N, C-alpha and C positions, 0 to 999 in steps of 0.2 A: 650622534652616530655618523660614521664616515660612509658616504655613498660615492661611488666612482662613476664617472661618465661612461656611457656604453663603449665609446671608442677606446677609452683607457683600458677597460676590461678586455676588449677584443685583442688589443695589442699585447696585454699582459699574458693572456692565454697562450698566444703564439710564442712570445719571448720565453716564458717559463717552461714551455714544452721544449723549446730549442735547448735550453740549459739542461733539462732533464735528459734529453737525447745525448748531449755531449758527455754528461756524467756517466750515463749508461755505457757509452763506448769506452770510456776510460776504465770503468770498473770491470767490464767483461760480462758475458751472458750468464756465467755460472756463479757470479759473486753473490753472497748472501747480503741481504739488505738489513743492516744492524737495527734500524728503527722498526722494521716489520720482519723479524727473523723467519717467519714462515714463508717468505717470498725470496726468490732469487731475482736478479735484474731481469731475466727473461720474463718472469711472471709480472713484474712491475710494468715493464714496457708493454706487454700484451694487454694488461688491464687498462692502462691509460689510453692507448690507441683504440682499443675496442670500445671503451666507454665514450670517447669523443665521437666516433663514427655512429654509435647507437643513438646518442643524444641528437646528433645532427639530423638523423632520419626523423626523429620525433618532431623536431622543429620544422624541417622542410615539408613534411607531410601534414603539419598542423594537427597532430593527433590530440584529441581531447578525451577519448575513451581509453581507460587503462587496459581494457581487454584487447585493444588493437595495437599495443606496443610492439615494436619490432622483435622478431624472433631470430633473425639471422644475425650472426656475429662476424665482424671483420676478422680476417685471418692474418695472424702475425707472419711476416716473411720468414722463411726458414734460415735465410742468410743474415746474421747479425749486421753485416755491412750495409744492409738495406734499411735498417731500423730508423736511422736518422731521417731519411727521406719519407718513410712511412709515417712517422710521428709528425713531421712537418706538414705533410698533406692532411692528416687528420685534424691537427690544430687549426690550420687555415680553413679547412672545411667547416668546422664548428663555428669559427669566428665569422665566416661569411653568412652562415645560417642565422646568426644572431644580429642580423642587419637592423637598422633603425625601423624598417617597415615591419619587422617581425616582433619587435619588443613588446607590443601590447596585443598581439594577435592571440586568438584562442588556442592555447596549447596546454596540455595536461601538466598540472603542478602537483607532484606527489606529497608535498608538504601540506597542501590544503589551506594555506594561508592566503593573505590578500595579494600576494605578488602575482603578476601575470606569469604564465608558464615559462615563456622564453627568458624572462629576467631571472626566474628561479634557476633554470638550467645554466644560464650564463655564469651566475655566481658559483654554482656547483662545479662547472668546468674550470673556473679559475682556481677553486679550492683544490681540485684534482692536480692541476699543473703545478701549483705552488707547493703543496704539502708533499706530493710524491716527488716533486723536484728536489725537495730537501732530502727525502729518502734516498734518491739516487746519488745525490752529492755526498751523503754520509757513506754510502757504499764505495764511492770513488775517493773518499778522503779529500773532498774539495769544499771550498766555502760555498754557502748558499745565501746570497743576498735576497732580502725581501723588503721592499719599500714600506715605510711605516703606514702610508695610506692604504696600500694593498692589504697589509696584515690587519689593519683595523677593520676594513670592509669584510674580511673573512672571519674575524671574530664575531661581528654582528651576524653574518650568515650562519656561523656555527651555532650561536645561541638561538637564532630563529628556528633552526632545525630542531633543536632539543626542546623547544617550547611550542612547536607547531601543533596544529590540531590532530595530525596523523602520527605523531611520534610514538604514542602509546601502541598504535596498531603495528608500526614497524619494529619498535624495540620496547616491548612491554616491560621487560625487567628494568631497563634503564629508566623508563618513564615513572615507574613506581618507586625506584630507588632514590630518585632526585626530588621526590616530594618531601615536605617537612611541615613544621609547625610555625613557620615565620622566620626561620634562620635566613641570614642575609650574607651576601658576598659582594665585594666590589673588586673588579678587575680594572686597574688604572694604568694607562699608558703614559710613560714619561716623555714621549716624543710626539704626542698629539695633544693639541691645546683644547681646553674646555671639555664639555660633555661628549664631544666627538670621540674622545679617547677614554671614556668611562662607561663601564658596563655593570649596572647594579642588578644583581640577581636575588630574587626572593623565593624561597622554597616553601610553597604553600601546601595545605592538605589536598587541594584539588589539582596540583601540578605546579611546576616551576614557572616563573615569569621573570622577564628582564626589561630594563629600560635604560636608555642612555642618560645617566645621571650620576653625579657625585654625591653620595650620602654616607652617613655613618653606617658601618656594617660590622657584623660579627668577625669577619676576616677580610682584610684588604691585601690583594696581591698586586704589587707594583713592579713595573719594568717596561722596557721598550716593547712596542706593539709586536714586533717580530717574535720576541721571547714569549710574550703572553700567548700568541697564536700557537706557537710550537709546544707550549706547555699544555694549553687547552686541548690540543689534538694529540697529546701524549707522545710527542716526539722528544721533548725535553722533560726530565723529571723535576718535580717541584722542590725536592728536598735533598737530593744526593750530590748536588754540586754541578750537575749538567748545565743548569741555567744560572750562572753565577751573577747575572745582572738582575735576578728576580729577588724581591724582598717581600716577606710575608709578615703581616702584623695581625695578631688576633688568633682565632681558632684555626690552626693549620690543619687539624684533622677534618674540619668541615670542608675545606678546600680540597684536601686529598680524597675524601669520600666522593665528592662531585666528580673529580677526574677519574676515579676508579670505575665510575658507573655511567660514563658518557662517551662511549665509543661512537664516533661519527660514522654514519652510514656510508659516506663516500671518502673515507680516508681517515 
C-alpha cells in the first residue's frame, strides 16, 4: 500500500486545488461538469472551498464529538474572478491545519477506523482536490495529470472508506450491495511496483475487506494507478472505451457491480 509523507500530501492538496481553480476559470461558472452532470462549475468550486474550510475548523478546534461539528459554511464569492484566490486560501488553510503537530492529535474520524482524525481528513482533502480537479479539467477540456503515488494512496483511501466500520451507517445500500460469498477482485497498477500497487478485495457475507496483495482473483483490473483511481471513483467507465489503458481479465460483471454500488461519500 502506498503511503505518502504528510508534507507531500499538503503540497498536493494545494497544487491540485490550484489546478482545479485554473480549470474552473477556463470552463466558466455556468459550465456543466461532464463527470458529475448534476453540478455546474459554480457548484463544484463552492463544494470544494466550503469543504476545505469546514474540515480546517474541525482540525483547528480539535473537535472529537460529532455533535459539535461546525455548522457555519464558508460563502463562495459572488464574483467568479475571486474564486482562484478563495480556493487558494482554503487549500493553504487546510494544509496548515494538517501540520505535523496535528497529525496524531485527537480529532473526530467519521470512518471510525484506526487512523487519527487529522490523517483521515488529510487523505479526504487530497481526494477532494484530485478527483474534483479532474472534474473541473473535464469541464474545461484540459488534461488532468495525477502522479502514480498520489493515485495509489487515494485508491487505498477509497477502499478504506468502503470497508470502514461506519460505511454501513453512512451508505447502508452500498455496504449491503458490496457484500458477497467470497468473490474476489484484484486492482493492479502497472506503474507501481510490488504490493504497493495491488489492491485485493474480498466480498464476504459480513462485509467487504481489502489488503495490499497480489493474489489470484475472480476478476483482475489492470492499468496505470491514475486510471484505476478514476475508474474506481466512477470518472472513467470500465467498459465503454473511456479508460483505454484499462484491461479486465475474468468476471467483468463482478467489477462493474462493485463500481455501480460504491459511490464515494466525498467525490
